[in-house]
C-alpha positions in Angstrom: -63.1 -9.0 -0.2 -59.4 -7.3 -0.4 -57.6 -8.1 -3.9 -54.4 -9.9 -4.5 -51.7 -7.4 -3.9 -49.5 -7.9 -7.0 -45.4 -9.1 -6.3 -43.2 -7.0 -6.0 -40.3 -6.3 -8.1 -36.8 -7.5 -6.7 -34.8 -4.3 -5.8 -31.5 -4.8 -6.5 -31.7 -5.2 -10.5 -29.6 -8.2 -12.1 -25.7 -8.7 -12.5 -24.8 -7.5 -15.8 -22.6 -10.1 -17.5 -19.6 -7.8 -17.8 -19.6 -7.6 -14.0 -20.1 -11.1 -14.3 -17.5 -11.8 -16.9 -15.1 -9.9 -14.4 -16.2 -11.0 -11.6 -15.2 -15.1 -13.2 -12.1 -13.6 -14.9 -10.3 -12.2 -11.7 -11.1 -15.9 -9.9 -9.3 -17.5 -12.6 -6.3 -14.6 -12.9 -5.3 -14.1 -9.5 -3.4 -17.9 -9.3 -0.9 -17.6 -12.1 -0.8 -13.6 -11.4 0.4 -14.2 -8.2 3.0 -17.1 -9.1 4.4 -14.6 -12.3 4.9 -11.8 -9.4 6.7 -14.6 -6.7 9.1 -15.3 -10.5 9.8 -11.8 -10.7 9.9 -10.9 -7.2 13.8 -11.0 -6.9 14.3 -8.5 -10.4 12.1 -5.9 -8.6 13.3 -6.2 -5.6 17.2 -4.9 -7.0 14.6 -2.1 -9.0 13.5 -0.8 -5.4 16.0 -1.1 -3.8 18.2 0.8 -6.4 15.7 3.7 -6.9 15.0 3.9 -3.4 18.6 4.4 -2.3 19.7 7.3 -5.6 16.6 8.9 -4.6 18.5 8.8 -0.6 21.2 9.6 -1.6 19.9 12.3 -3.6 19.0 14.1 -0.3 21.7 13.3 2.2 25.0 14.4 1.6 27.0 13.0 2.0 26.2 9.8 1.2 26.0 7.2 4.2 22.5 5.1 3.6 23.1 1.3 1.6 20.0 -0.2 0.8 21.1 -3.8 0.9 19.2 -7.4 0.1 18.8 -9.5 2.9 17.2 -12.2 1.4 14.5 -13.2 -1.8 12.3 -11.2 0.5 13.5 -8.9 2.7 17.0 -5.7 2.7 18.7 -4.0 5.4 19.1 -0.1 5.6 22.4 0.6 6.5 24.7 3.5 7.3 27.9 3.7 6.6 28.7 6.5 9.1 27.9 4.7 11.6 29.9 1.1 13.9 30.3 -1.9 11.6 28.5 -4.2 14.2 26.1 -1.1 14.5 25.9 -0.1 11.0 22.4 -2.9 10.4 20.2 -0.3 12.0 16.4 -1.9 10.6 15.8 -4.6 8.1 12.4 -4.9 6.6 9.8 -6.8 3.9 9.5 -6.2 0.3 7.9 -7.8 0.0 5.1 -6.4 2.1 6.4 -3.1 0.0 4.7 -4.3 -3.4 2.3 -7.5 -2.9 0.0 -4.7 -4.0 1.4 -5.7 -7.8 -0.9 -8.5 -8.0 -4.2 -6.7 -7.6 -2.9 -4.3 -10.6 -1.8 -6.7 -12.4 -5.2 -8.7 -11.7 -7.4 -5.9 -12.2 -6.1 -5.3 -14.9 -6.1 -8.0 -17.3 -9.3 -9.9 -15.6 -11.3 -6.5 -17.5 -13.5 -8.0 -20.4 -14.4 -6.9 -23.5 -11.4 -5.2 -23.7 -9.0 -5.7 -26.4 -6.0 -7.8 -24.9 -3.6 -5.6 -26.4 -5.2 -2.5 -24.9 -5.4 -4.7 -21.4 -1.3 -4.9 -22.0 -0.3 -0.8 -22.3 -3.0 -0.2 -19.5 -1.0 -2.2 -17.2 2.4 -0.8 -18.6 0.8 2.3 -17.5 -0.3 1.6 -14.3 2.5 -0.7 -13.3 5.3 2.3 -14.3 2.5 4.9 -11.5 2.8 1.5 -9.0 7.1 1.5 -9.1 7.8 5.2 -8.9 4.9 4.8 -5.9 7.2 1.8 -5.2 10.3 3.4 -4.7 9.2 6.4 -2.9 7.1 4.0 0.0 11.2 2.5 0.1 12.6 5.7 1.1 10.2 6.9 3.8 10.0 4.2 5.0 14.2 4.5 5.5 13.6 8.2 6.2 10.7 7.8 8.6 13.3 4.3 10.7 16.3 7.5 10.9 13.4 9.9 12.6 12.1 8.4 14.8 13.4 4.8 14.9 17.2 5.0 16.6 16.4 7.0 19.3 19.0 9.8 21.2 20.4 9.6 17.6 16.4 10.0 15.9 15.6 12.5 18.7 19.1 14.4 17.9 19.3 14.5 14.3 15.0 15.3 13.5 13.1 17.9 15.5 9.5 17.1 16.5 8.3 18.3 13.1 10.6 15.8 11.0 9.5 13.1 13.0 5.7 13.1 12.9 5.6 14.4 9.5 8.1 10.6 8.5 6.3 9.2 10.8 2.6 10.2 9.5 4.1 10.0 5.4 4.7 6.5 5.9 1.9 5.2 7.6 -0.4 6.6 5.1 1.8 5.3 2.0 1.8 2.1 3.7 -1.6 1.2 4.9 -3.9 2.6 2.6 -3.0 4.4 -0.1 -1.0 1.4 -1.2 -4.1 -0.9 -0.8 -6.5 2.0 -2.2 -4.0 1.9 -5.3 -4.6 -0.3 -7.4 -8.4 0.1 -7.1 -8.2 3.7 -8.4 -5.8 2.9 -10.9 -8.3 0.6 -12.0 -11.2 2.4 -12.2 -9.4 5.7 -13.9 -9.1 3.4 -16.9 -12.0 1.2 -17.0 -15.0 2.1 -14.0 -16.9 4.3 -17.0 -16.3 1.5 -19.9 -17.4 -0.9 -17.2 -20.0 1.2 -16.6 -21.6 1.6 -19.8 -20.6 5.7 -19.4 -19.2 6.7 -22.0 -20.9 6.9 -25.4 -19.8 5.1 -28.5 -18.4 7.3 -30.5 -20.5 8.3 -33.2 -19.8 7.6 -36.7 -21.1 9.3 -39.3 -23.8 7.2 -42.2 -22.4 7.4 -45.7 -24.0 9.9 -48.1 -25.9 9.3 -50.4 -25.3 9.9 -53.7 -28.2 12.2 -55.7 -29.8 10.6 -58.4 -29.3 12.4 -61.4 -32.5 14.2 -62.2 -34.3 13.3 -65.6 -33.8 16.4 -68.4 -37.3 16.9 -70.2 -37.0 16.2 -73.8 -37.2 19.1 -75.2 -40.4 19.2 -78.1 
């Protein structure tokens, strides 16, 4: 007779309590964070436009580019050396540039088992990196428009190498890099903690004070 085979264990390990806590916190925080992002969007838009315009002026001679807000979600690219009726050369969505801030804030605030002060400090560093990334992305949107989006003017002022370079850089930052940035930043700060790879700090055990030896009485 065949002996009954023992039931095989499930090869997939159960989710750790910290992982379950992370998923729960993500679901709880995503909506409040999105509301805060929506409320601060007008302020952040002005920051991005001012920073990108300064970067553009640093690379231009003479300075001819203005970045003008169109509404609470979009902006215009204006060239002052073009005729007034054609000076607004392109419009783009600013919210498309920085919506990944929702992911950054949610991921950094949702991590369980970390004190809130440390979460907020790490989030501040991550937002600082994201601000520089977003300013660079707006800069490349403008340069890509100049290099590839203005027809004969673009062909007359930008060579094939510059057109391909600006177009490729804008494409990379606007799609894979922008979507991957929140997860790269989060992994850099927290992946080791979540997986338990980082060793706990070793605390030296207090030394026990040796008992004094009893002296033998002299006879």
